[in-house]
C-alpha positions, 0 to 999 in steps of 0.5 A: 500500500502507498500512503501519500501525506500532503503536509509536514506539520504536527498532524502529519508527524503524529499520523506517521508515528501512529501508522508505523505502530501498526504497519511497518511495510507500506510506503509513506510519501510526505510532500511539504512545500517547505524545506524543513523537517517537522517543527513546532509551529507554536514556537515561532516567537522563540525563533524570533528571540533566538532562545530555542534549540534545534532539538526543541524546534525540530521536536521529532528529531529532524531528518532522522525522524523520516529515516527511522520511520522509513518515510520518503520525505520530499521537501519543497513540493507544493501540492496544488490539488488532488484528483480523488477519482484517479487517486493522485495528488498534483504537485506544482509543475504538473507532477502527479503522485498516485496513492492508495490512502491519502492524508491531507494535512497541509494546515492553514495559510496566513490570511492577508487582508486587502490593505493598501500597502501590504506589498511594501518591504517590512510588511510580513506575516508571522505564521511559519519558520521562514516568517520568524527567521525573516523577522529576527533578521530584520530586528538584528539588522538594527534597522527596526525600532518601531513595530506595528502588529495588526491583530491581537490574537495569540500570535500577535500578542506573543510576538508583541511581547517578544519584540518588546523584550528585544527592545523595540517599541510595539503597538498592536491594532485590534478590530475588536474591543479586546485582546485575544477576542476568541480566547477571553471575554471582555472582563478577562481580556482587560485584566490581561491587557493591563498587565501587558501594558504596565509590565511590558509597555506594549501599546494597544489600539482596540476598536481600530482598523487599518486603512492603509500602510504607507512607505517610501522607496518600497519600505514601510514607514507608517500605518494609518488606522481609524477608530471604528465608527468614527473618522478619527485617523491616526498614523503609527510610525513603523519600520516593521509591520506584522499582519497577524490577522488569522489563518484560512484552511487550505481547502483549495486542495479539494476545490475541483473534487466532490470532497465536502468542506464545512459549509453553514447550511443556513447561510451557504457560507464556508465556515471551516475546513474539509469535513471529516468524521470521527475516523478523520475520513473525508467524504471519500473513504480513502482520503483523510484529513487532520489538523488545521485543514479540516473541520472535525467533531468536537467534544460536544459532537458538533462539527467545528474548525479548530486550528490549534496544535493539540487537535492537529496531533490528536487528529493525525494520530487517529488518521494514522491508525485508521489508514493502517487498518485499525478502526479508531474513533476520535474522542472529540476535538479539544480547543484549549489554548494558551498564550506564552507571554512571560509576564502573564499567562492566559488560556481558555478552553471550551465555549463561552458565548451561550453560557448561562452563568459563570463563576470567578475564582482567585488564587494569589495572582491568578484569576480563573473564570469557569462558564456553566450551562445546564449545571455543567462546565462548558468552558473556562478562562484563566489569566495570571501573573506568575511570580517567576517569569520563566515558562514551566518546561517540565511536567512532573505529572507526565513523568511520575504518576504518584499523586503526592508529586502531582499535588505538590506541582500546582500547575499554575503555568501554561499547562493549566489550560490543558489540565482544566480542559481534560477535567471539566470538558472531556469528562462530560458527566462532571459536576461542579462539586465542592471538592473541585471548587476547593481544588481550584481555589487552592490552585492545585490544577494538575490534581484535577486530571491526568492529561496523558491518560485522562484519568480523573482524581475525582469520580462519581461512584 
């Protein structure tokens, strides 16, 4: 059997590992439009700062990973489409590669809004490794003093903090009324932004949109913005502009096929990626999809597009097992996320828009907000300012299952987001019990559940 994998990110790597656990002999071909081996896409701000090793960045082991897994890795091969009737993928330039099973794991591309001046030098996205290297080179050149970041999502906020720590003046322009608009509500976002303003000196322009990017001699000099609902314009000086305005799934790969994509039946509007079932299969049983390119079934049984690192890994693993002949169901997409700013972690999981009530807990410098619907937790958010500004690089809980070690490691850093998700949401019959409230107040978040084995500390008898 020949398996062709389009893409080379976390979903692809996880699929390869899962497939090889079952099938040691079949051919695997990986096609990537980048020249690099699999790398951690959530560490681009570390690349900009220059504080990440190659071992950590290329977390699967670099090119050795493909040798060990017996994979025919083909870098710099941009796939432009698939013909699922003839069972071939089409590479830019016309080359066709036949498959028996195909995994579409090409991820999402940065969305570049049609802003006048976006073609100027010094205007870039911050989505991939080449982007991060380009930004770092510009900063180290000494020519960049002032940066404007368009978009206050996770990437925009992390890049803002990173560049501010490198001594640059940083302004962030956000169309909505808060930072991290998809992660935090207004109450939590304002508290998080205040820390970034006071501790980091980042300047925010909420409720603003970019009218144009201006420059001379082909290089950016200023960003023209306007407050929503008014004609009050302002010019922000800039030597570098980063467009952090979201991503779009690469659904163009199936544009000329009958493979279904995620469309709102009421409006007819495309709202996500390639549709997959609980086995990561598309509407073609021999074509699978995983990661940012697809919309899967979440923990509540709803079809959703969630472009995050953990769901990509989980979906890739499920796809790999199933392509190898097993019948493994996805337990439900997770959407927990956290930002890795050193002065203040923030994270969330689940859904908040239709919550019936919410409860806020404070623990020292940490604020945790839990959202409830029909008496059950449907989502959570947290914001905090750790006493130490270093990320927790080790997770004791994953290394040692002894409960006494877990209870000592309170988990108030970046990983708290994942722990809360697994306890509150993946355990669908979880009640908001007094015992759980007590543990949250004490800050012992990791004692609520085991992220690796999904074994809760508290359970219903």
